[in-house]
Rosetta silent file (secondary structure, phi, psi, omega in degrees, C-alpha in Angstrom):
SEQUENCE: MTGDWRVRLREKGYRLTPQRELILQAVERLGHATPDEVLAEVRTHSTAVNASTVYRTLEVLEELGLVRHAHLSDRAPTYHSTSEHEHFHLVCRNCHRVISVDPDVLTPVSDRLAAEHDFVVDVGHLTVFGRCGNCR
SCORE:     score description
SCORE:     0.000 S_00000001
   1 L     0.000  124.269 -178.768    0.263    7.962    9.007 S_00000001
   2 L  -101.695  159.752  178.850    2.899   10.668    9.843 S_00000001
   3 L   -64.419  -16.139  171.110    2.315   14.275   10.714 S_00000001
   4 H   -54.793  -29.487  176.135    3.869   15.277    7.523 S_00000001
   5 H   -65.725  -32.338  177.392    0.614   14.988    5.586 S_00000001
   6 H   -66.266  -38.039  179.423   -0.890   17.825    7.740 S_00000001
   7 H   -56.893  -56.624 -169.615    2.090   20.057    6.760 S_00000001
   8 H   -61.804  -34.794 -176.926    1.520   19.315    3.000 S_00000001
   9 H   -60.779  -47.457  179.769   -2.160   19.906    3.367 S_00000001
  10 H   -61.685  -45.770 -177.218   -1.649   23.466    4.926 S_00000001
  11 H   -58.327  -32.015  178.052    1.097   24.170    2.467 S_00000001
  12 L   -90.701    6.861  175.199   -1.224   23.572   -0.507 S_00000001
  13 L    82.717   13.647 -179.140   -3.840   25.915    1.174 S_00000001
  14 L   -94.021  145.706  174.461   -6.204   23.172    2.369 S_00000001
  15 L   -86.022  154.935  176.035   -7.560   23.201    5.920 S_00000001
  16 L   -91.324  115.667 -179.874   -7.094   20.027    8.170 S_00000001
  17 L  -115.610  155.323  174.678  -10.647   18.869    8.807 S_00000001
  18 H   -57.979  -33.065 -178.702  -11.841   15.860   10.834 S_00000001
  19 H   -76.222  -27.049  178.138  -13.381   14.459    7.741 S_00000001
  20 H   -65.206  -53.311  179.015  -10.088   14.653    5.778 S_00000001
  21 H   -52.508  -53.899 -174.951   -8.432   12.756    8.597 S_00000001
  22 H   -62.388  -34.219 -178.136  -11.116   10.116    8.990 S_00000001
  23 H   -69.289  -50.917 -177.035  -10.959    9.492    5.021 S_00000001
  24 H   -58.138  -48.031 -179.290   -7.145    9.140    5.003 S_00000001
  25 H   -54.825  -41.522 -177.112   -7.340    6.860    8.032 S_00000001
  26 H   -66.898  -46.246  177.358   -9.989    4.740    6.352 S_00000001
  27 H   -58.255  -42.156  175.355   -7.942    4.266    3.264 S_00000001
  28 H   -55.351  -50.615  177.124   -4.892    3.228    5.310 S_00000001
  29 H   -52.817  -51.532 -173.986   -7.024    0.778    7.181 S_00000001
  30 H   -71.071  -24.679  178.178   -8.698   -0.708    4.282 S_00000001
  31 L    82.642  -74.680  178.997   -5.509   -1.210    2.120 S_00000001
  32 L  -130.111  116.630 -168.341   -7.246   -1.012   -1.296 S_00000001
  33 E  -151.665  142.423  174.326  -10.779    0.501   -1.319 S_00000001
  34 L   -76.672  161.174  169.905  -13.310    2.116   -3.605 S_00000001
  35 H   -49.962  -42.518  178.174  -14.938    5.543   -2.566 S_00000001
  36 H   -61.266  -42.022  179.745  -18.014    3.627   -1.527 S_00000001
  37 H   -65.686  -46.597  177.386  -15.982    1.293    0.671 S_00000001
  38 H   -58.280  -40.678  176.163  -14.239    4.338    2.137 S_00000001
  39 H   -62.600  -56.690 -177.524  -17.550    6.000    2.835 S_00000001
  40 H   -52.869  -40.641 -177.606  -18.899    2.862    4.654 S_00000001
  41 H   -70.010  -44.629  177.748  -15.731    2.634    6.716 S_00000001
  42 H   -59.015  -40.559 -177.943  -15.899    6.500    7.640 S_00000001
  43 H   -69.032  -15.549  172.932  -19.548    6.254    8.578 S_00000001
  44 L   -71.109  -12.866 -179.550  -18.656    3.746   11.275 S_00000001
  45 L  -110.934  -30.988 -177.813  -16.886    6.695   12.955 S_00000001
  46 L  -156.504  127.517  176.789  -18.965    9.593   11.863 S_00000001
  47 L   -79.988   -3.242 -173.719  -22.292    9.981   10.032 S_00000001
  48 L   -77.981    2.322 -177.456  -21.314   13.544    9.227 S_00000001
  49 L  -112.738  132.014  173.245  -19.503   12.536    5.900 S_00000001
  50 L  -102.195  168.239 -172.321  -21.210   12.214    2.633 S_00000001
  51 H   -67.508  -42.150 -179.254  -20.221   10.546   -0.656 S_00000001
  52 H   -61.907  -29.981  178.001  -19.297   13.942   -2.337 S_00000001
  53 H   -61.718  -44.470  179.018  -17.114   14.648    0.588 S_00000001
  54 H   -61.965  -53.032  179.339  -15.286   11.330    0.134 S_00000001
  55 H   -59.155  -51.725 -176.724  -14.774   11.840   -3.572 S_00000001
  56 H   -58.640  -43.371  175.349  -13.536   15.455   -3.254 S_00000001
  57 H   -58.001  -43.107 -175.900  -11.220   14.372   -0.362 S_00000001
  58 H   -67.343  -36.544  175.481   -9.778   11.508   -2.196 S_00000001
  59 H   -61.235  -43.743  179.471   -8.889   14.001   -5.081 S_00000001
  60 H   -64.470  -48.799  176.877   -7.211   16.235   -2.736 S_00000001
  61 H   -62.252  -27.701  174.613   -5.260   13.514   -1.029 S_00000001
  62 H   -76.049  -44.335  176.390   -4.113   12.191   -4.381 S_00000001
  63 H   -50.952  -39.540  178.290   -3.072   15.724   -5.435 S_00000001
  64 L   -78.808   -6.736  179.018   -0.954   15.889   -2.189 S_00000001
  65 L    80.196   23.645  177.418    0.586   12.434   -3.002 S_00000001
  66 L   -87.400  -33.438 -179.910   -0.996   10.740   -0.070 S_00000001
  67 E  -139.967  160.724 -179.815   -3.081    8.171   -1.797 S_00000001
  68 E  -131.788  156.580  171.095   -2.982    6.724   -5.363 S_00000001
  69 E  -127.338  158.430  179.846   -5.633    5.116   -7.311 S_00000001
  70 E  -136.692  154.141  179.807   -5.693    2.246   -9.730 S_00000001
  71 L   -98.274  100.124 -179.871   -8.543    0.767  -11.893 S_00000001
  72 L   -94.582   -0.488 -179.611   -8.933   -2.863  -10.528 S_00000001
  73 L  -157.631 -179.968  172.308  -12.309   -3.223  -12.148 S_00000001
  74 L   -83.011    6.060 -178.505  -14.613   -1.762  -14.598 S_00000001
  75 L  -105.305 -147.903 -175.998  -16.221    0.202  -11.782 S_00000001
  76 L   -59.620  153.992  169.703  -14.931    2.950   -9.519 S_00000001
  77 L   -61.788  148.771 -177.711  -11.252    3.522   -8.989 S_00000001
  78 E  -113.559  132.238 -177.658   -9.605    1.756   -5.959 S_00000001
  79 E  -105.661  148.081  174.738   -7.450    3.902   -3.716 S_00000001
  80 E  -147.639  155.600 -175.910   -4.540    2.985   -1.592 S_00000001
  81 E   -69.121  143.811  166.731   -2.103    4.828    0.754 S_00000001
  82 L   -74.463   -0.315  176.837    1.286    5.896   -0.477 S_00000001
  83 L   -75.235  -20.889  175.120    2.648    4.929    2.881 S_00000001
  84 L   -81.097  169.054  177.260    2.769    1.367    1.500 S_00000001
  85 L   -59.937  154.534  169.280    5.475    0.119   -0.757 S_00000001
  86 L   -64.505  137.406 -176.721    5.220    1.063   -4.430 S_00000001
  87 L  -160.135  163.079  170.666    3.455   -1.721   -6.273 S_00000001
  88 E  -118.133  179.426 -174.097    1.322   -2.648   -9.291 S_00000001
  89 E  -122.531  137.805  166.186   -1.682   -4.903   -9.363 S_00000001
  90 E  -108.273  131.530 -173.718   -2.544   -8.301  -10.762 S_00000001
  91 E  -128.281  118.578  177.387   -6.334   -8.907  -10.908 S_00000001
  92 E   -73.106  126.593  178.123   -7.946  -12.353  -11.576 S_00000001
  93 L   -65.569  -25.650 -178.063  -10.841  -11.952  -13.994 S_00000001
  94 L   -80.477  -62.743 -178.359  -12.427  -14.965  -12.437 S_00000001
  95 L   -98.464   -6.574  170.573  -12.375  -14.722   -8.634 S_00000001
  96 L    79.046   10.375  174.751  -11.391  -10.924   -8.541 S_00000001
  97 L   -60.513  134.354  174.604   -8.357  -11.578   -6.309 S_00000001
  98 E   -99.738  129.960  174.963   -5.914   -8.616   -6.184 S_00000001
  99 E  -129.139  124.256  179.771   -2.188   -9.351   -5.863 S_00000001
 100 E   -86.681  131.410 -169.105    0.227   -6.493   -5.175 S_00000001
 101 E  -129.765  131.482 -179.970    3.501   -6.999   -7.045 S_00000001
 102 L   -61.744  140.520 -176.236    6.820   -5.213   -6.470 S_00000001
 103 H   -66.108  -21.273  177.124    7.667   -2.923   -9.345 S_00000001
 104 H   -61.491  -17.968 -179.662   11.184   -4.469   -9.948 S_00000001
 105 H   -62.460  -28.462 -173.133    9.465   -7.284  -11.650 S_00000001
 106 H   -92.984    6.081 -176.081    8.835   -4.831  -14.473 S_00000001
 107 H   -48.964  -53.848 -177.280   12.455   -3.517  -14.683 S_00000001
 108 H   -61.621  -37.068  177.257   13.329   -5.192  -17.957 S_00000001
 109 H   -67.627  -48.481 -177.403    9.990   -3.820  -19.581 S_00000001
 110 H   -62.413  -43.222 -176.942   10.303   -0.419  -18.125 S_00000001
 111 H   -61.962  -34.647 -178.323   13.899   -0.207  -19.130 S_00000001
 112 H   -72.723  -50.177  177.973   13.084   -1.301  -22.845 S_00000001
 113 H   -51.585  -42.103  177.990   10.167    1.192  -22.903 S_00000001
 114 H   -64.971  -41.842 -175.468   12.485    4.024  -21.722 S_00000001
 115 H   -77.401  -45.772 -178.072   15.210    3.136  -24.343 S_00000001
 116 H   -78.093  -22.796 -174.700   12.955    2.405  -27.244 S_00000001
 117 H  -133.710    1.716 -176.743   10.200    4.960  -26.785 S_00000001
 118 L    51.459   51.335 -171.825   11.633    7.489  -24.260 S_00000001
 119 L  -131.689  128.586 -175.165    8.670    6.584  -21.997 S_00000001
 120 L  -110.284  129.492 -178.961    8.697    6.283  -18.215 S_00000001
 121 L   -75.081  134.112  173.659    6.003    3.799  -16.713 S_00000001
 122 L   -89.491   73.568 -166.034    3.795    5.017  -13.984 S_00000001
 123 H   -60.664  -31.638 -177.375    3.726    1.626  -12.143 S_00000001
 124 H   -63.382  -21.418 -178.847    1.409    2.703   -9.381 S_00000001
 125 H   -93.132  -13.900 -179.252   -1.458    3.137  -11.899 S_00000001
 126 L   -72.711  134.426  174.483   -0.714   -0.239  -13.566 S_00000001
 127 E  -134.305  132.820 -174.555   -3.144   -3.129  -13.472 S_00000001
 128 E  -115.169  123.727  176.765   -2.563   -6.432  -15.290 S_00000001
 129 E   -99.795  148.600  176.119   -5.805   -8.662  -15.755 S_00000001
 130 E   176.942 -146.726 -176.695   -5.661  -12.449  -16.230 S_00000001
 131 L  -127.921  135.138 -178.976   -6.313  -15.642  -14.254 S_00000001
 132 L   -80.614  172.104 -177.859   -4.665  -16.535  -10.928 S_00000001
 133 L   -63.870  -29.213  176.095   -3.204  -20.045  -10.333 S_00000001
 134 L   -66.362  -37.611 -173.557   -6.388  -21.096   -8.523 S_00000001
 135 L   -95.521   -4.535 -179.840   -8.679  -20.251  -11.432 S_00000001
 136 L   -74.199    0.000    0.000   -6.598  -21.527  -14.452 S_00000001
């Protein structure tokens, strides 16, 4: 986590709070996490954070481009840090394994969508559901 995020926070008119820092650190530690998982992680360091603070902070962090979310299930969105490499997700419907995939895999599809439909794919929000090799 670089100091750059603190500057972005202030430039957008937000205060740097211990809760925001704890929540961003929790997302980075967990890799992919729902707001409830982030809350549980944060509470191991501070009980002064509640669920609404986590949800509001995740929205702010996403607005600042520090985290992204994807829908890896039919439940709450899953957040991950943008300090990771850009990727999309494969989710096994049977065992719920999540595989992060390099967006270059989609280049032929993305190029075709751009050419035929003048459409740019937001790969970071993409989730493809199916069955992994172990569950087929």
